[in-house]
C-alpha positions in Angstrom: 45.1 -6.3 6.3 44.8 -5.4 2.8 47.0 -3.0 0.9 44.2 -1.3 -1.2 42.5 1.9 -0.1 39.0 0.4 -0.5 36.9 0.5 2.6 35.9 -2.5 4.1 32.4 -3.4 4.3 31.5 -6.4 6.6 29.1 -8.9 5.1 25.6 -8.3 5.9 23.9 -10.0 8.8 20.8 -11.8 9.0 18.0 -9.8 7.3 14.8 -9.2 9.3 11.8 -8.9 7.2 9.2 -6.6 8.3 5.7 -7.7 8.5 4.2 -7.4 4.9 0.7 -7.7 6.0 0.9 -4.5 7.9 2.8 -2.9 4.8 -0.1 -4.0 2.6 -2.6 -2.9 5.0 -1.3 0.6 5.8 -1.1 1.1 1.8 -4.6 0.1 1.2 -5.9 2.1 4.1 -4.3 5.3 3.1 -4.8 4.7 -0.8 -8.5 3.7 -0.3 -8.9 6.8 2.0 -7.1 9.6 0.3 -8.3 8.7 -3.2 -12.1 9.8 -2.9 -10.8 12.9 -1.0 -8.6 13.9 -3.9 -11.1 13.1 -6.3 -13.8 15.1 -4.8 -11.6 18.2 -4.2 -10.2 18.2 -7.7 -13.7 17.7 -9.1 -15.0 20.5 -7.0 -12.3 22.9 -7.9 -12.6 22.0 -11.7 -16.3 22.3 -11.9 -16.4 25.7 -10.4 -13.5 26.5 -12.7 -15.6 25.5 -15.6 -18.6 27.3 -14.3 -16.6 30.6 -13.7 -15.1 30.4 -17.2 -18.5 29.6 -18.7 -19.9 32.8 -16.9 -17.4 35.2 -17.7 -15.4 33.8 -20.6 -12.2 34.9 -18.6 -9.5 33.3 -16.4 -9.4 36.2 -14.0 -10.9 35.6 -10.5 -10.4 31.6 -10.7 -7.3 31.5 -8.5 -9.5 29.8 -5.7 -10.7 27.2 -8.1 -7.1 26.4 -9.3 -5.8 26.1 -6.0 -8.6 23.4 -5.3 -7.3 21.6 -8.3 -3.9 21.7 -7.1 -4.8 20.4 -3.6 -6.7 17.7 -5.2 -3.8 16.7 -7.5 -1.5 16.7 -4.6 -3.8 14.4 -2.7 -3.8 12.1 -5.6 0.0 12.2 -5.7 0.0 11.2 -2.2 -1.9 8.1 -3.3 0.5 7.4 -6.0 3.2 7.5 -3.4 1.5 4.9 -1.2 2.8 2.6 -3.8 6.3 2.9 -2.2 4.8 1.1 1.0 2.8 -1.6 -1.0 1.6 -1.8 -4.4 -1.6 -3.1 -3.5 -3.2 0.0 -2.1 -3.0 1.9 -5.2 -4.1 -0.9 -7.5 -7.2 -1.6 -5.3 -7.8 2.2 -5.2 -7.9 2.4 -8.9 -10.3 -0.5 -9.0 -12.6 0.9 -6.3 -12.6 4.8 -7.2 -11.5 4.6 -10.9 -12.6 1.7 -12.8 -16.1 0.7 -10.9 -17.4 4.4 -11.1 -16.4 4.4 -14.6 -18.0 1.2 -15.8 -21.2 2.5 -13.6 -21.0 5.6 -15.6 -20.9 3.7 -19.2 -23.5 0.9 -18.0 -26.1 3.2 -16.4 -25.7 7.0 -16.7 -29.4 7.8 -15.4 -28.8 6.0 -11.9 -24.9 7.4 -11.8 -26.4 11.1 -11.9 -29.5 10.3 -9.8 -26.8 9.0 -7.2 -24.6 12.5 -7.7 -27.7 14.5 -7.0 -28.2 12.9 -3.7 -24.7 13.8 -2.4 -25.1 16.3 0.3 -24.4 19.3 -1.5 -25.9 21.9 -4.0 -22.8 21.4 -6.3 -23.2 19.3 -9.5 -20.7 16.5 -8.7 -18.6 14.8 -11.4 -19.1 17.2 -14.2 -16.6 15.3 -16.5 -16.8 11.3 -15.4 -15.8 10.3 -19.0 -12.2 11.1 -18.5 -12.1 11.9 -14.5 -12.4 8.2 -13.5 -10.4 6.7 -16.2 -7.1 9.0 -15.3 -7.5 8.0 -11.5 -7.6 4.6 -12.5 -4.5 4.8 -14.7 -2.9 6.9 -12.1 -3.3 4.3 -9.4 -2.8 1.3 -11.5 0.7 2.9 -12.9 2.0 3.8 -9.6 0.8 0.6 -7.8 2.6 -1.7 -10.4 5.6 0.5 -10.8 5.9 1.2 -7.1 6.7 -1.8 -4.8 6.6 -4.7 -7.2 9.4 -3.6 -9.4 11.7 -6.0 -7.7 14.5 -5.4 -5.4 18.3 -4.8 -6.3 20.3 -7.9 -6.0 24.3 -7.3 -5.3 26.4 -9.8 -7.0 29.0 -11.6 -4.9 
C-alpha cells in the first residue's frame, strides 16, 4: 500500500485494434458522398445570392440564399469531420471533387460548361469554379492530413 494520495491506475491491458479497413471505408464513403451535396447546395445558394444582388443591388430578401450557403458550408464541415474517422476520405474527396473539376475547368472550359448545362436544372451551375473547387480541395486536404494521420499520444513509462 502506498502512502501517497495519488490514485492507482492499473496498467493497460492488451489493446484491441479496431479494423482499419472499415474505418477507411466509412470515411471514404461519407466524404465522397457528402462533398458533392455540400458543394451543390453551397453553389446553388451562392449563385442565387449573386443573382438577387445583381437584380436589386440590395441585400434585403436574401435570407433564403444565405441559409442555403450556410447549410452547404455545414455539410462541407461534416466532410472535414470525417477526418477523425480516417484521413483517407477527405483527401480522396479533395482529389475527386476539388482538384479534378478544377483541372478540367482549367484545361477545357467549353466542355466544363457544356456539362454544367446538361445538369438537370434550369439553374446555371458553378458560377464561380475558379475559386469554389480549389477551396473545396484545400478544405478536404487540410482536414484529411490534420485529422487522423497526426499520430497518437504516447505516455512515457
